[in-house]
C-alpha positions as CSV (number, residue, x, y, z in Angstrom):
1,X,0.0,0.0,0.0
2,X,2.8,2.4,0.8
3,X,4.3,1.6,-2.5
4,X,1.1,2.7,-4.3
5,X,1.0,6.0,-2.4
6,X,4.6,6.7,-3.5
7,X,3.7,6.0,-7.1
8,X,0.7,8.3,-6.9
9,X,2.6,11.2,-5.3
10,X,5.5,10.7,-7.7
11,X,3.3,10.8,-10.8
12,X,1.5,14.0,-9.5
13,X,4.8,15.7,-8.8
14,X,6.3,14.7,-12.1
15,X,3.3,16.2,-14.0
16,X,2.3,12.8,-15.4
17,X,-1.2,13.1,-16.8
18,X,-2.0,9.4,-17.0
19,X,-4.2,9.8,-13.9
20,X,-7.4,11.7,-14.3
21,X,-9.4,13.0,-11.4
22,X,-13.2,13.0,-11.6
23,X,-15.0,16.1,-10.8
24,X,-18.3,16.1,-8.9
25,X,-20.4,16.5,-12.0
26,X,-19.0,13.4,-13.6
27,X,-20.1,11.4,-10.6
28,X,-23.6,12.8,-11.0
29,X,-23.9,12.0,-14.7
30,X,-22.5,8.5,-14.0
31,X,-25.1,8.0,-11.3
32,X,-27.8,9.1,-13.7
33,X,-26.6,6.8,-16.5
34,X,-26.2,3.8,-14.2
35,X,-29.9,2.9,-13.9
36,X,-30.3,3.3,-17.6
37,X,-27.5,0.8,-18.2
38,X,-28.9,-1.6,-15.6
39,X,-32.3,-1.3,-17.2
40,X,-30.9,-2.0,-20.6
41,X,-28.9,-4.9,-19.3
42,X,-31.9,-6.3,-17.5
43,X,-34.2,-6.0,-20.5
44,X,-31.6,-7.7,-22.6
45,X,-31.4,-10.4,-20.0
46,X,-35.1,-10.8,-20.0
47,X,-35.1,-11.0,-23.8
48,X,-32.2,-13.4,-23.8
49,X,-34.0,-15.6,-21.2
50,X,-37.2,-15.4,-23.2
51,X,-35.3,-16.5,-26.4
52,X,-33.7,-19.4,-24.5
53,X,-37.0,-20.5,-23.1
54,X,-38.7,-20.1,-26.4
55,X,-36.0,-22.1,-28.1
56,X,-36.3,-24.8,-25.5
57,X,-40.0,-24.8,-25.8
58,X,-39.8,-25.0,-29.6
59,X,-37.3,-27.9,-29.3
60,X,-39.6,-29.7,-26.8
61,X,-42.6,-29.0,-29.1
62,X,-40.7,-30.4,-32.1
63,X,-39.7,-33.5,-30.2
64,X,-43.3,-34.1,-29.0
65,X,-44.6,-33.5,-32.5
66,X,-42.1,-35.9,-34.0
67,X,-43.1,-38.5,-31.3
68,X,-46.8,-38.0,-32.1
69,X,-46.1,-38.4,-35.8
70,X,-44.2,-41.6,-35.2
71,X,-47.0,-42.9,-33.1
72,X,-49.6,-42.0,-35.7
73,X,-47.5,-43.7,-38.4
74,X,-47.2,-46.8,-36.2
75,X,-51.0,-46.8,-35.6
76,X,-51.7,-46.3,-39.3
77,X,-49.4,-49.2,-40.1
78,X,-51.1,-51.5,-37.5
79,X,-54.6,-50.5,-38.9
80,X,-53.5,-51.3,-42.4
81,X,-52.1,-54.7,-41.3
82,X,-55.4,-55.4,-39.4
83,X,-57.4,-54.5,-42.5
84,X,-55.3,-56.7,-44.7
85,X,-55.6,-59.7,-42.4
86,X,-59.4,-59.0,-41.9
87,X,-59.8,-58.9,-45.7
88,X,-58.4,-62.4,-46.0
89,X,-60.8,-63.6,-43.2
90,X,-63.7,-61.8,-44.9
91,X,-62.9,-63.5,-48.2
92,X,-62.8,-66.9,-46.6
93,X,-66.2,-66.3,-44.9
94,X,-67.6,-65.1,-48.2
95,X,-66.4,-68.2,-50.0
96,X,-67.9,-70.4,-47.3
97,X,-71.3,-68.6,-47.6
98,X,-71.3,-68.8,-51.4
99,X,-70.5,-72.5,-51.2
100,X,-73.7,-73.0,-49.2
101,X,-75.8,-70.7,-51.3
102,X,-78.2,-72.3,-53.8
103,X,-79.9,-69.7,-56.1
104,X,-83.6,-70.2,-56.4
105,X,-84.9,-71.7,-59.7
106,X,-85.8,-69.2,-62.4
107,X,-83.6,-66.5,-60.9
108,X,-81.0,-66.4,-63.6
109,X,-79.5,-62.9,-64.0
110,X,-80.9,-61.6,-60.7
111,X,-78.8,-60.2,-57.9
112,X,-79.0,-58.9,-54.3
113,X,-76.6,-57.3,-51.8
114,X,-76.2,-58.4,-48.2
115,X,-74.6,-56.8,-45.2
116,X,-73.7,-59.4,-42.6
117,X,-72.8,-58.5,-39.1
118,X,-71.1,-61.1,-36.9
119,X,-70.7,-61.3,-33.2
120,X,-67.3,-61.5,-31.6
121,X,-67.8,-65.3,-31.3
122,X,-68.4,-65.7,-35.1
123,X,-72.2,-66.2,-35.0
124,X,-74.5,-64.2,-37.2
125,X,-75.8,-61.1,-35.4
126,X,-77.7,-59.6,-38.2
127,X,-78.3,-60.0,-42.0
128,X,-79.6,-57.1,-44.1
129,X,-80.5,-58.1,-47.7
130,X,-81.0,-55.2,-50.1
131,X,-82.2,-55.2,-53.7
132,X,-83.5,-58.7,-53.6
133,X,-85.9,-59.3,-56.5
134,X,-88.3,-61.4,-54.4
135,X,-88.7,-63.0,-51.0
136,X,-87.5,-66.4,-52.2
137,X,-84.2,-64.9,-53.3
138,X,-83.8,-63.1,-50.0
139,X,-84.6,-66.3,-48.1
140,X,-82.0,-68.3,-50.0
141,X,-79.3,-65.8,-49.0
142,X,-80.3,-65.8,-45.3
143,X,-80.4,-69.7,-45.4
144,X,-76.9,-69.8,-46.8
145,X,-75.5,-67.4,-44.2
146,X,-77.1,-69.2,-41.2
147,X,-76.1,-72.6,-42.5
148,X,-72.5,-71.5,-42.9
149,X,-72.2,-70.1,-39.3
150,X,-70.4,-70.0,-37.0
151,X,-67.4,-68.4,-38.7
152,X,-63.8,-68.5,-37.5
153,X,-62.7,-64.9,-36.8
154,X,-59.1,-63.8,-36.1
155,X,-58.3,-63.5,-32.4
156,X,-56.6,-60.1,-32.5
157,X,-59.3,-57.5,-31.3
158,X,-58.5,-55.0,-34.1
159,X,-58.5,-57.6,-36.8
160,X,-61.7,-59.2,-35.4
161,X,-63.5,-55.9,-35.3
162,X,-62.6,-55.3,-39.0
163,X,-63.7,-58.8,-40.0
164,X,-67.1,-58.7,-38.3
165,X,-68.8,-56.6,-41.0
166,X,-69.1,-58.3,-44.4
167,X,-70.6,-56.9,-47.6
168,X,-71.5,-59.4,-50.3
169,X,-73.0,-59.5,-53.7
170,X,-75.1,-62.5,-54.7
171,X,-75.6,-63.0,-58.4
172,X,-77.5,-65.9,-59.8
173,X,-76.0,-67.4,-62.9
């Protein structure tokens, strides 16, 4: 400390102007500028923090969105696979029903549509025959469906759900 006092006194006596002394007005202007600087720094800090948080939130959002998209793609793939397996099961059921169907006599060229709803166990829950030319044609379709039942349905719940509703076209040759 004594060493610093000596250097200070020596530089003042030698006329060295490397040290400047502040006058009272410079203290006042510095005191007035200080809150402005602090405010500027703090608003920049708030903006910087907000930018960091928004970037983090954006990154989290993008990650969640990517995960949701991946799950949606997986779900769509599973549904497509279920539909494909159900389609095979429906085709087998349709062939079984058509194998039991005997078109009524004198019905050549006639057709009807049927919507068949099966229970989870494979039994017939409901048959809706549309556009049947007559009652005999409709009865022959219902007889074929009921005589073919029960049907083997896939065990997987999604596939089974898809396979339980069957649309068929019955055409007499």
